[in-house]
C-alpha positions in Angstrom: 57.6 131.0 77.7 60.3 129.9 75.2 62.7 129.2 78.0 60.1 127.2 79.9 59.3 125.1 76.9 63.0 124.5 76.3 63.5 123.4 79.9 60.6 121.0 79.7 62.0 119.6 76.5 65.4 119.0 78.1 63.6 117.4 81.1 61.7 115.1 78.7 64.9 114.0 77.0 66.5 113.2 80.3 63.5 111.1 81.4 63.7 109.2 78.1 67.3 108.4 78.6 66.8 107.3 82.2 63.7 105.2 81.6 65.5 102.0 80.3 67.8 102.0 83.3 64.9 102.3 85.7 63.1 99.3 84.1 66.3 97.3 84.1 66.8 98.1 87.8 63.2 97.2 88.6 63.5 93.9 86.7 66.7 93.0 88.7 65.2 94.1 92.0 62.0 92.0 91.4 64.1 88.9 90.6 66.2 89.4 93.7 63.2 90.2 95.9 61.2 87.1 94.7 64.3 84.9 95.4 64.7 86.3 98.9 61.0 85.8 99.7 61.2 82.2 98.6 64.4 81.4 100.5 63.2 83.1 103.8 59.6 82.0 103.8 59.8 78.5 102.2 63.3 77.3 102.8 63.4 78.1 106.5 61.6 76.4 109.4 60.8 79.7 111.0 59.3 81.1 107.8 57.1 78.0 107.3 55.9 77.9 110.9 54.9 81.6 110.9 53.0 81.4 107.6 51.3 78.2 108.5 50.2 79.7 111.8 48.8 82.7 109.9 46.7 80.3 107.8 45.3 78.8 110.9 44.5 82.3 112.1 42.3 82.7 109.0 39.9 80.2 110.6 38.8 83.0 112.9 37.7 85.2 110.0 34.1 86.4 110.0 32.0 84.2 107.5 30.7 87.3 105.7 34.2 88.6 105.0 35.2 85.1 103.8 32.2 85.1 101.4 33.2 88.5 100.0 36.8 87.4 99.6 35.7 84.2 97.7 33.5 86.3 95.4 36.5 88.6 94.5 38.8 85.6 94.2 36.6 83.9 91.7 36.5 87.0 89.4 39.9 85.7 88.2 39.5 82.7 85.8 40.9 81.6 82.5 38.0 83.2 80.8 38.4 86.5 82.6 42.1 86.6 81.9 41.6 86.0 78.2 38.9 88.7 78.2 41.3 91.1 79.9 44.0 90.3 77.4 41.6 91.0 74.6 40.6 94.4 76.0 44.3 95.3 76.5 45.1 94.3 73.0 42.1 96.3 71.7 43.3 99.4 73.4 46.8 99.0 71.9 45.3 98.5 68.4 42.9 101.5 68.8 46.1 103.5 69.4 47.4 102.1 66.2 50.3 100.4 68.0 50.5 96.7 67.2 53.6 96.2 69.4 51.9 97.9 72.3 49.1 95.4 72.0 51.6 92.6 71.9 53.4 93.9 75.0 50.2 94.3 77.0 49.0 90.8 76.2 52.5 89.5 76.8 52.4 90.9 80.4 49.1 89.2 81.2 49.8 85.8 79.6 53.6 85.8 80.2 53.1 86.6 83.9 50.7 83.7 84.3 52.9 81.3 82.4 56.0 82.2 84.4 54.0 81.8 87.7 52.8 78.3 86.8 56.2 77.2 85.7 57.8 78.4 88.9 55.1 76.9 91.1 54.8 73.5 89.5 58.1 72.9 87.8 60.9 74.9 89.4 60.1 75.6 93.1 59.4 73.1 95.8 58.4 73.3 99.5 60.4 71.1 101.8 58.7 69.7 104.8 60.4 71.7 107.5 57.4 72.5 109.8 55.7 69.1 109.8 52.7 70.5 108.0 49.9 68.3 106.8 47.3 68.5 104.0 47.2 71.5 101.8 49.6 73.4 104.1 52.4 71.2 102.9 51.8 72.0 99.2 53.9 74.6 97.4 51.7 77.6 96.5 54.3 80.1 95.6 53.8 82.3 93.6 50.1 83.1 93.8 48.5 82.8 90.3 45.5 85.0 91.3 47.7 87.8 92.6 49.9 87.6 89.5 46.9 87.8 87.3 45.5 90.9 89.1 48.9 92.7 89.2 49.7 91.9 85.6 46.4 93.2 84.5 47.1 96.4 86.4 50.6 96.8 84.9 49.4 96.0 81.4 46.7 98.6 81.7 49.2 101.2 82.8 51.4 100.3 79.8 48.7 100.6 77.1 46.7 103.5 78.4 47.6 107.1 77.1 49.2 109.3 79.8 46.1 111.5 80.2 43.9 108.5 81.1 46.4 106.5 83.2 45.3 108.0 86.5 41.7 106.9 85.8 42.9 103.4 84.9 45.0 103.2 88.1 42.1 104.3 90.2 39.8 101.6 88.7 42.2 98.7 88.8 44.4 99.3 91.8 41.9 98.7 94.6 40.7 95.5 93.0 44.3 94.2 92.4 45.4 95.0 95.9 42.3 93.4 97.3 42.9 90.1 95.5 46.3 89.7 97.2 44.8 90.2 100.6 41.7 88.1 99.9 43.9 85.0 98.9 45.1 85.0 102.5 41.5 85.4 103.9 40.3 82.3 102.2 43.5 80.4 103.0 44.3 79.9 99.3 47.7 81.4 99.7 50.3 82.6 102.2 51.8 86.0 102.4 55.0 84.9 100.7 52.9 83.7 97.7 51.4 87.2 97.2 54.8 88.9 97.6 56.4 86.5 95.1 53.5 87.1 92.7 54.1 90.9 92.9 57.8 90.2 92.0 56.8 88.1 89.0 54.4 90.7 87.8 56.9 93.5 88.2 59.6 91.4 86.4 57.4 90.7 83.4 56.0 94.2 83.2 59.5 95.8 83.4 60.7 93.5 80.7 57.9 94.5 78.4 58.5 98.2 79.1 62.2 97.7 78.5 61.5 96.1 75.1 59.3 99.0 74.1 62.1 101.4 75.1 64.7 99.5 73.2 62.6 99.6 70.0 62.0 103.3 70.2 58.3 103.2 71.2 58.5 105.4 74.3 58.1 109.2 74.4 58.1 111.9 77.0 55.0 113.8 77.9 55.6 117.6 78.1 52.8 118.9 80.2 51.9 122.6 79.7 50.4 122.9 83.2 51.2 120.7 86.2 47.9 121.7 87.8 46.1 119.4 85.3 47.4 116.4 87.3 46.5 117.6 90.8 43.9 114.9 91.4 46.4 112.3 90.2 48.9 113.5 92.7 46.4 113.4 95.5 45.5 109.9 94.6 49.1 108.8 94.7 49.6 110.4 98.1 46.6 108.7 99.5 47.6 105.3 98.1 51.1 105.7 99.5 49.7 106.6 102.9 47.5 103.5 102.9 50.5 101.4 101.9 52.7 102.9 104.6 50.0 102.3 107.2 49.6 98.7 106.1 53.3 98.1 106.1 53.7 99.6 109.6 50.7 97.7 111.1 51.7 94.4 109.5 55.3 94.7 110.6 54.4 95.5 114.2 51.9 92.6 114.4 54.4 90.2 112.8 57.2 91.1 115.1 54.9 90.9 118.2 53.5 87.5 117.1 56.9 86.1 116.1 58.2 86.5 119.6 55.2 84.6 121.1 54.1 81.0 120.9 52.7 80.7 117.4 50.2 78.0 118.0 47.7 79.8 120.3 44.7 81.5 118.8 45.5 85.1 119.7 49.0 84.8 118.1 47.7 83.1 115.0 45.1 85.8 114.6 47.8 88.5 114.8 49.9 86.6 112.2 46.8 86.4 110.0 46.2 90.2 110.3 49.9 90.9 109.7 49.8 88.7 106.5 46.8 90.7 105.2 48.3 94.1 105.9 51.7 93.1 104.5 50.1 91.5 101.4 48.3 94.8 100.7 51.4 96.8 101.4 53.4 94.6 98.9 50.9 95.1 96.1 50.6 98.8 96.7 54.4 99.2 96.7 54.7 97.2 93.5 52.0 99.3 91.8 53.5 102.7 92.9 57.0 101.6 91.9 55.9 100.6 88.4 53.8 103.7 88.0 56.8 105.8 89.0 58.9 104.3 86.3 56.3 105.6 83.8 56.3 109.2 85.2 55.6 111.6 82.3 56.2 108.8 79.7 53.9 107.0 77.4 54.1 104.7 74.4 54.1 105.8 70.7 54.5 104.4 67.2 58.1 104.0 66.2 58.2 107.0 63.8 56.2 109.4 66.0 57.9 112.4 67.7 59.9 111.7 70.9 57.7 114.1 72.9 54.0 115.0 73.1 51.8 117.5 75.0 
């Protein structure tokens, strides 16, 4: 038993040392990925034509599905974001960690601020595909997708390790759905949701990195891995759904890209591909950030570096 405990302690120390490098890597990858999405989807004629065709394909969506998508879309507002930030802050304060509350609120508000600056002040959409009306406007990144993913990431940051799986279960489906629903109602393109995932990952990784640098992260030494069987099953199921969405979306996109993108069957395939790939992008971002917090949680600065 003593040997096992010592081994777990060593493993915890190793995870603590590696965690800042993980978050720094995620931060860098998110920035590079978001840049690549913008350059390929917005700054190329092919990217614009494919995504605009996918928006036209959304005209074929069943009215009932569009109604459901609109209802989910409108769950995100200035009021709901402020309410979410208040709840996240309260969780941090109840854990007697002021900086944790600040970090959680910073992810939610900072992610939205960065999104709005990028969309309206930094990035532009050149007229490469002769689009008209709202199709010609820059909508990257998606503010709604950023809000949903930032709330998910902020919740994962502030929740104690033992309750993180429950928080993930509650927020993940909703957050992933928001990204897909923005495509259904033609509010956003696929690239907008992918870029929003990158923004949310960037801000959340920066917050986690700040907590690590200030000594507010500790390892969780579990006495029995069987306690987390349900959590493992959930992760496997989510990963399977994400893999299926990525596969289906990629196949549909490749098939449609080789066809004439203005006929109805092809625009419908592009729409379906956008939906599936938007879901896959959100799931991938969620699982990546969750992985960086494996057996880690926040603590007050003077608390022990490990917990059970």
